[in-house]
C-alpha angles and dihedrals in degrees: 000000000000091000090050091053092045090051092048091049092050090050091052093047093045089053093050098048112078120231126215088261089061092053091047092050091046090055091049090051089051089054091050096249098132097159093052091046091054090048092050091052097044107027106064096044091049091049094048094045090047093050091049090049091052091048091050091047096051097038100038094115092046093050092053094054 
């Protein structure tokens, strides 16, 4: 239960603290470049998560050893 509460707390804090991507997107919104701002917020996390998924998929047996 304590680990659950710790994880939930870290998720809340992580959502409240802005990342550099948030600041970049905020500047782009200020310049009126909404599409680029959405891409900056969504693109890099999707690419990184996809790369980690591919690495996990191909090296799953190696990771378990």
